[in-house]
C-alpha positions in Angstrom: -31.3 3.1 30.9 -31.2 1.7 34.3 -30.3 4.1 37.0 -29.6 3.9 40.9 -28.4 5.7 43.5 -26.5 4.2 46.5 -23.6 4.1 49.4 -21.2 2.9 46.8 -21.9 5.9 44.4 -22.1 8.6 46.9 -25.8 9.7 46.1 -24.6 9.6 42.5 -26.9 7.8 39.8 -25.1 5.3 37.7 -26.3 4.8 34.3 -26.0 1.8 32.4 -26.5 1.9 28.2 -26.8 -0.4 25.6 -26.0 1.8 22.0 -23.9 1.0 19.2 -20.7 2.9 18.9 -19.5 2.9 15.4 -21.1 -0.1 14.4 -20.5 -2.4 17.3 -22.8 -3.0 20.2 -21.5 -1.4 23.6 -22.8 -1.6 26.8 -21.8 0.6 29.7 -22.1 1.6 33.1 -21.0 5.3 33.9 -21.8 8.2 36.3 -25.4 9.1 35.2 -24.2 13.0 35.2 -21.8 12.1 32.5 -21.8 13.7 29.0 -21.7 11.6 26.0 -18.2 13.2 25.3 -17.2 12.3 28.3 -18.7 8.3 28.1 -16.7 8.4 25.0 -13.5 9.6 26.0 -13.5 8.4 29.3 -15.3 5.3 29.6 -15.0 4.0 26.0 -11.2 5.1 25.3 -12.3 6.9 22.0 -10.3 10.0 22.3 -10.8 11.3 18.7 -13.8 13.2 20.0 -12.2 16.5 21.4 -13.2 18.7 24.2 -13.3 22.0 23.6 -15.3 24.6 25.1 -17.8 22.4 26.7 -20.7 24.9 26.3 -21.8 24.3 22.8 -20.1 26.9 21.2 -17.0 25.4 19.5 -18.3 22.4 17.8 -15.2 20.6 18.5 -17.3 17.7 20.3 -19.6 17.1 17.6 -20.5 13.2 16.9 -22.9 11.5 14.8 -26.0 10.5 16.8 -28.3 8.1 14.7 -26.8 9.7 11.6 -27.2 13.4 12.4 -24.3 15.7 14.0 -24.8 16.9 17.8 -22.6 17.9 20.5 -21.6 15.7 22.6 -21.2 17.9 25.1 -24.3 18.8 25.5 -25.9 15.4 25.2 -26.2 13.1 28.2 -24.8 9.6 28.2 -27.9 8.0 29.7 -30.2 10.1 27.1 -28.3 7.3 24.3 -30.0 4.5 25.5 -30.4 2.0 22.0 -28.9 5.1 19.9 -26.3 4.8 17.1 -23.3 6.9 17.9 -20.4 7.4 15.3 -17.1 9.2 16.1 -14.2 9.8 13.8 -12.4 6.3 14.7 -15.7 4.6 13.2 -14.9 6.5 9.9 -11.8 4.5 8.6 -12.6 1.0 6.9 -9.8 -0.8 8.6 -6.8 0.2 6.9 -9.1 2.3 4.3 -9.7 5.6 4.9 -13.1 7.3 4.4 -13.4 9.4 1.3 -13.5 12.6 3.2 -10.6 11.6 5.2 -8.7 10.9 1.7 -10.0 14.5 0.6 -8.8 16.3 3.5 -5.3 15.0 3.4 -5.1 15.6 -0.2 -6.2 19.2 0.0 -4.3 20.1 3.5 -7.6 20.5 5.3 -6.3 19.7 8.4 -3.4 21.3 10.2 -3.4 21.2 13.9 -6.4 18.7 13.6 -8.3 19.5 16.7 -11.3 20.6 14.7 -11.0 18.1 11.9 -12.6 15.1 13.6 -15.8 17.3 13.9 -15.5 18.7 10.5 -15.2 15.3 9.1 -18.2 13.9 10.9 -20.4 17.1 10.2 -19.4 17.2 6.6 -20.2 13.2 6.2 -24.0 13.8 7.3 -23.8 16.7 4.7 -22.9 14.4 2.2 -25.1 11.5 3.2 -28.3 13.8 3.3 -26.9 15.8 -0.1 -24.3 14.2 -1.9 -23.8 17.5 -4.4 -23.9 20.2 -1.9 -23.3 23.9 -3.3 -20.4 25.9 -1.3 -22.8 28.1 0.7 -24.7 24.8 1.7 -20.8 23.3 2.8 -20.2 26.6 4.4 -23.8 26.6 6.5 -23.3 22.8 7.6 -19.6 23.5 8.9 -20.4 26.9 10.6 -21.1 25.1 14.0 -17.4 23.9 14.1 -14.6 26.6 14.7 -11.1 26.3 13.1 -8.5 28.5 14.1 -5.8 27.2 11.5 -6.9 26.8 7.9 -9.5 29.8 7.3 -11.8 27.0 6.1 -11.0 27.4 2.4 -9.2 23.7 2.4 -11.8 22.4 4.3 -14.5 23.9 1.7 -12.4 22.1 -0.8 -12.1 18.9 0.4 -15.7 18.6 1.2 -16.5 19.8 -2.5 -13.7 17.4 -3.9 -15.1 14.1 -2.1 -18.4 15.2 -3.3 -17.4 16.0 -6.7 -15.1 12.7 -7.1 -18.3 10.6 -6.3 -16.4 9.7 -3.0 -19.5 9.8 -0.3 -20.7 6.7 1.5 -24.1 6.4 -0.5 -22.1 6.3 -3.7 -18.7 4.4 -3.1 -20.4 1.2 -1.4 -20.9 -1.3 -3.9 -19.0 0.9 -6.6 -16.7 -0.7 -9.4 -13.7 1.1 -10.5 -14.1 3.6 -13.2 -12.9 2.8 -16.2 -9.6 4.6 -17.9 -10.4 7.7 -19.2 -13.9 8.0 -17.9 -15.1 11.4 -17.0 -16.0 12.6 -13.3 -19.0 15.1 -12.9 -16.8 17.8 -12.9 -15.3 16.9 -16.6 -11.9 15.7 -14.9 -10.7 12.5 -15.3 -12.3 10.2 -12.8 -9.8 8.8 -10.5 -8.4 4.9 -10.5 
């Protein structure tokens, strides 16, 4: 990170940070006082990350920073030099939805959609660390993100479905299709 103060910035420190965002290297110049949330939305035009309370209380701004969920409203952009940032825009693989995105759609886990990016990213981090979480572990992991629409039931069910169907990143990369009639871990027929 480089910083400088000069007359052109009216006494503010300009920052220049190199990081990877959704797997792509980026180099971005911005006001050094900006949060990661502001850099993502305003400078990189990645608006899937939501402005919520901007106090770190609602969780709507959650992104993954080096694979861990963080509240981007509490992280300064200049702290992200050399980091890997994943936003909801980085979940899908082109037109192919991430397994969690599929499960959220199937289970009706997104209503207004405001908390959905944060829920998806937090659930991704959970399933990357623990591919078979209990309902309690899912609830604990997602407890930092408020949802005012769903009552959480469908969200928990979607995360469980993605885990039970073996649809986590670690399990789907390089996975071959299940044979017809194959059984999933929960005893139901595996998805084709």
